[in-house]
Structure formats: C-alpha cells, structure tokens
C-alpha positions as CSV (number, residue, x, y, z in Angstrom):
1,X,151.0,13.4,194.5
2,X,152.5,10.0,192.5
3,X,150.6,7.5,190.6
4,X,150.1,5.2,193.0
5,X,149.9,7.7,196.2
6,X,146.7,8.2,198.0
7,X,145.2,12.1,197.8
8,X,145.6,14.1,200.9
9,X,142.5,15.6,201.8
10,X,141.7,18.0,204.5
11,X,138.3,18.1,205.7
12,X,137.4,21.8,207.1
13,X,134.9,21.7,209.6
14,X,133.8,19.0,212.3
15,X,130.3,19.8,213.4
16,X,127.4,17.2,211.9
17,X,127.9,17.4,208.0
18,X,131.7,17.1,208.6
19,X,132.0,14.4,210.9
20,X,128.5,12.3,209.9
21,X,128.8,12.4,206.0
22,X,132.2,13.8,205.0
23,X,135.0,12.2,207.4
24,X,133.1,8.5,207.2
25,X,132.9,8.7,203.1
26,X,136.5,10.3,202.6
27,X,137.8,7.3,204.5
28,X,136.2,4.7,203.3
29,X,136.7,6.0,199.6
30,X,139.5,3.9,198.4
31,X,142.3,6.4,197.0
32,X,142.0,8.8,199.6
33,X,143.3,9.9,202.8
34,X,142.1,11.6,205.1
35,X,145.4,13.2,206.3
36,X,143.8,16.8,208.5
37,X,140.9,18.4,209.8
38,X,140.1,21.8,211.0
39,X,138.3,21.8,214.0
40,X,138.3,23.8,217.3
41,X,137.6,20.7,218.8
42,X,140.7,18.5,218.7
43,X,139.7,15.6,221.2
44,X,136.8,15.8,219.1
45,X,138.6,14.6,216.5
46,X,141.1,12.6,218.0
47,X,138.2,10.2,219.0
48,X,137.5,9.3,215.7
49,X,140.1,10.4,213.2
50,X,143.6,9.7,215.9
51,X,146.0,9.7,212.7
52,X,144.6,12.9,211.2
53,X,146.1,16.5,212.2
54,X,144.2,18.6,213.8
55,X,144.2,22.4,212.6
56,X,142.3,24.9,214.9
57,X,142.3,27.7,212.0
58,X,140.0,27.2,209.2
59,X,141.9,29.5,206.7
60,X,145.0,27.7,208.0
61,X,143.7,24.2,207.0
62,X,142.7,25.5,203.2
63,X,146.2,26.1,202.2
64,X,147.8,23.9,204.4
65,X,151.0,22.1,202.7
66,X,149.8,18.6,203.8
67,X,146.6,18.4,201.7
68,X,145.9,17.7,198.3
69,X,142.0,18.8,198.2
70,X,140.1,21.1,201.1
71,X,136.5,19.6,201.7
72,X,134.8,22.6,203.3
73,X,131.7,21.5,205.5
74,X,131.4,24.9,207.2
75,X,129.1,27.3,207.8
76,X,126.9,28.5,204.5
77,X,128.6,31.5,204.9
78,X,132.4,30.3,205.1
79,X,132.3,28.9,202.3
80,X,133.2,31.3,199.2
81,X,136.2,32.7,201.6
82,X,137.1,29.3,202.3
83,X,136.9,27.5,198.7
84,X,138.6,31.0,197.3
85,X,141.6,30.7,200.0
86,X,142.1,27.4,198.6
87,X,142.3,27.8,194.9
88,X,144.2,30.5,195.1
89,X,146.5,28.7,197.3
90,X,146.9,25.9,194.1
91,X,144.3,23.4,196.3
92,X,141.5,20.9,194.4
93,X,137.9,21.8,196.7
94,X,135.2,20.3,197.9
95,X,132.2,22.8,199.1
96,X,129.2,21.4,200.7
97,X,126.0,22.7,199.2
98,X,124.8,25.0,198.8
99,X,127.8,25.8,197.1
100,X,127.9,30.0,197.9
101,X,125.3,32.3,199.7
102,X,124.8,34.2,196.0
103,X,124.7,33.9,192.3
104,X,127.8,36.5,191.8
105,X,130.1,34.5,193.9
106,X,129.1,30.8,192.9
107,X,130.6,32.8,189.5
108,X,133.3,33.9,191.2
109,X,134.6,30.1,192.3
110,X,133.4,29.1,188.4
111,X,136.3,31.6,187.6
112,X,138.7,31.2,189.4
113,X,138.8,27.3,189.3
114,X,139.3,28.0,185.9
115,X,142.2,30.5,186.2
116,X,143.9,28.0,189.0
117,X,143.3,24.8,186.6
118,X,141.6,23.3,189.6
119,X,138.9,20.9,190.3
120,X,135.8,22.5,192.1
121,X,133.0,20.7,193.1
122,X,129.9,20.7,194.8
123,X,129.2,17.5,197.4
124,X,126.2,16.5,195.8
125,X,126.1,13.5,197.4
126,X,122.4,12.6,196.9
127,X,122.5,11.9,193.2
128,X,123.5,8.6,194.7
129,X,120.6,7.8,197.1
130,X,118.7,4.9,196.8
131,X,115.3,6.0,196.4
132,X,116.2,8.9,193.6
133,X,118.0,6.2,191.3
134,X,114.9,4.3,191.5
135,X,112.8,7.3,190.2
136,X,115.8,8.2,188.1
137,X,115.8,4.1,186.5
138,X,112.0,4.2,186.3
139,X,111.4,8.0,184.7
140,X,114.7,7.1,182.0
141,X,113.0,3.4,181.1
142,X,109.7,5.4,179.2
143,X,107.3,2.8,181.4
144,X,105.8,6.7,182.5
145,X,105.5,8.4,179.2
146,X,105.9,12.0,178.9
147,X,106.6,13.3,182.2
148,X,104.0,15.8,183.2
149,X,103.7,15.9,187.1
150,X,106.9,15.6,189.4
151,X,107.1,15.8,193.4
152,X,109.9,15.8,195.7
153,X,109.6,16.3,199.3
154,X,111.7,15.7,202.5
155,X,109.4,16.3,205.2
156,X,110.3,15.7,208.8
157,X,109.0,16.0,212.6
158,X,110.5,18.3,214.4
159,X,108.3,20.9,216.5
160,X,110.9,22.5,218.6
161,X,113.5,24.7,217.4
162,X,117.3,23.9,217.9
163,X,120.4,25.9,219.2
164,X,122.4,25.4,215.4
165,X,123.1,27.5,212.9
166,X,121.1,26.1,210.5
167,X,117.6,27.6,212.4
168,X,119.4,30.8,213.7
169,X,119.2,34.3,211.7
170,X,121.9,34.9,209.6
171,X,123.0,33.8,205.8
172,X,122.9,31.3,204.0
173,X,120.4,29.5,207.1
174,X,116.7,28.2,206.8
175,X,115.1,25.1,205.4
176,X,114.8,26.8,201.5
177,X,119.1,27.2,201.4
178,X,119.2,23.4,204.2
179,X,117.6,21.0,201.8
180,X,116.2,22.8,198.8
181,X,120.4,22.4,197.2
182,X,119.2,19.3,197.2
183,X,115.9,18.9,196.0
184,X,116.4,21.2,192.9
185,X,119.7,19.4,192.1
186,X,118.2,16.4,192.1
187,X,115.6,17.9,189.5
188,X,117.8,19.3,187.6
189,X,119.7,16.2,186.6
190,X,116.6,14.5,185.9
191,X,115.1,17.7,183.8
192,X,117.2,20.0,183.0
193,X,116.6,24.2,183.6
194,X,113.5,24.8,184.3
195,X,111.9,28.2,182.6
196,X,110.1,29.7,185.4
197,X,111.0,29.7,189.5
198,X,107.7,30.1,191.7
199,X,108.5,29.2,195.4
200,X,106.6,30.1,199.1
201,X,108.4,30.4,202.3
202,X,107.3,30.2,205.5
203,X,107.8,30.1,209.1
204,X,105.6,27.8,210.5
205,X,106.8,26.8,214.1
206,X,106.9,29.1,217.6
207,X,110.0,30.2,218.4
208,X,111.4,29.6,214.4
209,X,113.3,33.1,213.4
210,X,114.0,31.9,209.4
211,X,111.7,29.7,207.1
212,X,110.8,26.7,208.0
213,X,108.0,25.4,205.6
214,X,109.4,25.6,201.6
215,X,107.5,25.2,198.7
216,X,109.0,25.6,195.1
217,X,107.6,24.4,191.9
218,X,109.9,24.2,189.1
219,X,108.0,25.3,185.7
220,X,108.8,23.4,182.6
221,X,106.8,24.2,179.4
222,X,104.4,20.8,180.0
223,X,106.3,19.5,183.5
224,X,105.9,21.4,186.7
225,X,108.2,19.6,189.4
226,X,107.4,20.4,192.9
227,X,110.1,21.0,195.6
228,X,109.0,20.2,199.2
229,X,110.4,20.6,203.0
230,X,108.9,21.0,206.0
231,X,108.9,20.5,209.5
232,X,105.8,19.5,211.0
233,X,105.2,17.0,208.9
234,X,104.3,14.0,211.7
235,X,103.5,11.0,209.2
236,X,106.1,11.8,206.8
237,X,105.3,12.0,203.4
238,X,106.0,9.5,200.6
239,X,109.2,11.0,199.3
240,X,109.0,11.2,195.6
241,X,105.5,11.2,193.1
242,X,105.7,10.8,189.5
243,X,103.1,10.9,187.1
244,X,103.4,10.6,183.1
245,X,100.8,9.7,180.5
246,X,101.3,5.6,180.7
247,X,102.1,5.5,184.1
248,X,103.3,6.4,187.9
249,X,105.5,5.7,189.9
250,X,105.2,6.1,193.9
251,X,108.6,6.2,196.6
252,X,107.7,6.1,200.2
253,X,110.4,5.9,201.9
254,X,113.9,7.7,201.6
255,X,117.4,6.1,201.1
256,X,119.1,5.2,204.7
257,X,122.3,5.8,204.5
258,X,121.7,8.7,206.7
259,X,120.0,6.4,208.9
260,X,122.5,3.9,209.0
261,X,125.6,6.4,209.3
262,X,124.3,8.5,212.4
263,X,123.9,4.4,213.6
264,X,127.7,4.1,212.8
265,X,127.5,2.2,209.9
266,X,131.0,2.1,207.8
267,X,130.5,2.8,204.4
268,X,131.1,-0.1,202.6
269,X,129.7,-2.8,204.4
270,X,127.0,-5.3,204.5
271,X,123.8,-3.7,204.1
272,X,125.2,-0.5,203.0
273,X,123.0,1.7,201.3
274,X,120.3,-1.4,201.0
275,X,117.2,0.2,200.5
276,X,113.8,-2.2,201.3
277,X,111.2,-0.1,200.5
278,X,110.3,-1.1,196.6
279,X,109.2,1.8,194.2
280,X,105.4,1.3,193.3
281,X,104.2,2.0,189.8
282,X,101.0,2.2,188.9
283,X,99.5,1.5,184.5
284,X,96.2,2.0,182.9
285,X,95.1,-1.3,184.2
286,X,97.8,-3.0,186.8
287,X,99.8,-1.8,189.4
288,X,103.2,-3.3,190.0
289,X,106.2,-3.0,192.5
290,X,109.8,-2.3,191.2
291,X,112.8,-3.3,193.8
292,X,114.7,-0.3,194.3
293,X,118.6,0.3,193.6
294,X,121.3,0.5,196.4
295,X,122.8,3.6,196.9
296,X,126.1,4.6,197.7
297,X,127.1,8.1,198.3
298,X,131.1,7.2,198.2
299,X,130.9,7.7,194.3
300,X,131.3,10.9,195.0
301,X,134.2,11.3,196.4
302,X,135.5,8.2,194.1
303,X,134.8,10.1,190.9
304,X,136.4,13.1,192.8
305,X,139.5,11.0,193.5
306,X,139.2,10.1,189.0
307,X,138.7,13.4,188.3
308,X,141.7,15.0,190.1
309,X,144.1,12.0,188.4
310,X,142.6,12.6,185.1
311,X,140.3,9.5,184.8
312,X,137.0,10.8,185.1
313,X,135.0,14.5,184.7
314,X,134.4,16.3,187.4
315,X,131.5,14.5,189.0
316,X,129.2,18.3,189.7
317,X,131.2,20.9,188.1
318,X,130.9,24.8,188.3
319,X,128.7,24.9,185.9
320,X,125.9,22.6,187.5
321,X,127.0,24.5,190.7
322,X,126.3,27.8,188.8
323,X,123.0,26.9,187.7
324,X,121.8,25.7,191.0
325,X,122.6,29.2,192.4
326,X,120.7,30.4,190.3
327,X,117.8,28.1,190.4
328,X,117.7,28.8,194.7
329,X,117.8,32.4,194.3
330,X,115.2,33.1,192.0
331,X,113.4,30.4,194.6
332,X,114.2,32.9,197.5
333,X,113.2,36.1,195.2
334,X,109.9,34.7,194.3
335,X,108.9,34.0,197.5
336,X,110.2,37.5,198.5
337,X,107.9,39.5,195.1
338,X,105.0,36.3,195.2
339,X,105.5,35.7,191.1
340,X,107.1,33.4,189.2
341,X,110.5,34.6,188.3
342,X,113.1,33.4,185.2
343,X,117.0,32.6,185.8
344,X,119.2,34.9,186.3
345,X,121.1,32.9,184.0
346,X,123.5,33.7,180.8
347,X,122.5,31.7,177.3
348,X,126.0,30.8,177.8
349,X,125.7,29.5,181.3
350,X,122.2,27.2,180.3
351,X,123.9,25.6,177.5
352,X,127.3,24.8,179.6
353,X,125.0,23.6,182.7
354,X,122.7,21.5,180.1
355,X,125.6,19.9,178.2
356,X,127.6,18.8,182.0
357,X,124.2,17.1,182.3
358,X,123.8,15.6,179.2
359,X,127.1,14.3,178.7
360,X,127.4,13.0,182.2
361,X,124.3,11.1,181.6
362,X,125.6,9.9,178.3
363,X,128.8,8.4,180.1
364,X,126.1,6.6,182.5
365,X,124.3,5.1,179.6
366,X,127.7,3.8,177.9
367,X,129.1,2.1,181.2
368,X,125.7,0.5,182.0
369,X,125.9,-0.6,178.5
370,X,129.5,-1.6,178.8
371,X,128.6,-3.2,182.2
C-alpha cells in the first residue's frame, strides 16, 4: 500500500452488524476502500455495494490478496478462526465484539498479532457514542466529585424471541455476550479494571433458550459500576446514571447513530450523531442541563486507518481486548457460581491494559488542549 493509496478492506459477514454498522462506516471513512465483502448472498451485497467483489467462503475472504485489512463481522464462534487465518496471511484485522469466546483465544490472537507485526483491533464502536461521550465529559470535569455509583443500561422491549443466532443456543450467544461487551468496555474506559465481578443472568421470555437478562456489578474499592441489559423494558430505562459526592448526572436517551443507520442516513450527513437529549446534572442546591456532544462511530475506523499507517495508536489494542474478555468471562462464571470473582489476569496483563487506557486518556487530553 502506497502513502496515498486507500487501505483496501475486506468485510466478512453481511448480516445485521456487517450491513448496518461496518459497511456504511467503512464506506464513509476517507482513506478506506470497501474492496471485498465475504457473503453467501451476492445479490444483497450487490444492491448496496456493486463495485465490491463478493467471496462466498469466509476463510477465502480472510486471506484474499485484494485486501489489506480484514473486518470480521460474523457469528461469535467464528471470530477466532477467521482472525487467526487473516493474521497468519499477513493481514491487519478488526474483529467485531465480543473479540473471542474466551480468554485463552483472546491471548492467542494477541500473541499472534504481535508475532506477525500486524494491527489487531476490536470494534468497540460505542466508545464514540454521544451518550457515553457526554457522561465521560461530566465525570472528567470533576463537577461530580469522587464517583461512587455508576449505572449503564441497554434495555429494550422485545418480548418475542427472534430467529437469529444471537438468541439461539450456542457458544457466545445470549444478551451478555451481545450487549455486555459494550457495557463493560465503556466502564473499563472510565474506571479501569475492577477488583471483582458479580453477575446474575436469567432467561425471562417465553421460548427463550439463552440468557436475555443480565445484571453485572463491577466492584472497585469504593465505586460500584452496574451494567444492565434486558428485553422486557417497555418503557425503557435511563441510559446512564452517575452519582458522586459533589453531584449526579443522568442521561436518559441513547445515542442516535444506530437508529440513524437503520433509517438509511449516511454517516457524516447533516445531523449525523447529533443528540438533542441533554445531560441532566444535579448539584447540592441546583439542577441544570448540559448539551450532549455529537457522536461519530466513523472515528473508530479513522483511527484504525491512521494506526495502520503508523500515524496513531491502535484505538482498541489487544491488551484492552484481553482485559475485557477477562471481565466478560468472570461475569459468566460468577452467574454460574453465585459469587463475586476476581479477574483471571496476570499482573502484567493488568498493567498493560491500564497503560493502554491511560495513554489513550493522555493523548485525548493533549489533542483537546491543542485544538
């Protein structure tokens, strides 16, 4: 790839995640070319991206010489083998969340990427959501004081079990593996790794065969971070609630980008990522509203592009992906055992994850100071 040539991308998987999120975001990011799509439905791909080549075999797509960067948006059980094949073929790789099915696979892929000298990243797109960015700003401003209580909800009303792999029995299915990676990643970005994890998972809907309700508590010395997802919340729930010793902040509505993508809005079009729902701040003697910053999930792919070119850090490095997998795995095991569990991470893995988080925070602060 030359200095001016676009980074050629192969997107493997053109189901909900590939069609709704990855393809539009890649296509709207300057410097990226959606050259190839791995899918068994050529007609579906051709209707949206007629210039892209279509490869039916996902393993063939993972090693195709026409691509520099492989994006894996397939069912969770296939993430590790496809990423393994792509890295071995000398490709840069982005894997949709969850990164892998377990901590052992996560460690294996991280080591493989290091051995081959290739970028390996995870699509934690909700780091660039308006609701999260607003709450992050509120916490970092210091106006809430020392944070003692943090709640993050993704609650929906879907009483009918749908015919899709995420809701069927199998490895990596159920609401915790679907939404937990978003909830947990945002909490880890804000507060770092917890001391212990306590979780409860349940099957609540008629006909459900995997957990469709999750309540997870990340335990820090003082702070408790509550992560919650459910499918029977007809009235919804407040997206974020944060309490500190100087005040509280509430974000009611969720980031609009998923709804905008489903409605066919092109990323970057007028109104993209704009959030009209303000942050609500409550102090000792007053309450006020703060505007919510706009979100833009294209920034993930722009950061990947720059990292491949050597101009920036990996936005979601393997060290963070391994640490997040430890949290996801600890929650699943905690629910099974009915007790809080520590993370199965070595001291060096904890330090690497913390260093990556703090480096990202430092770079962001420097960028804001320079702007």
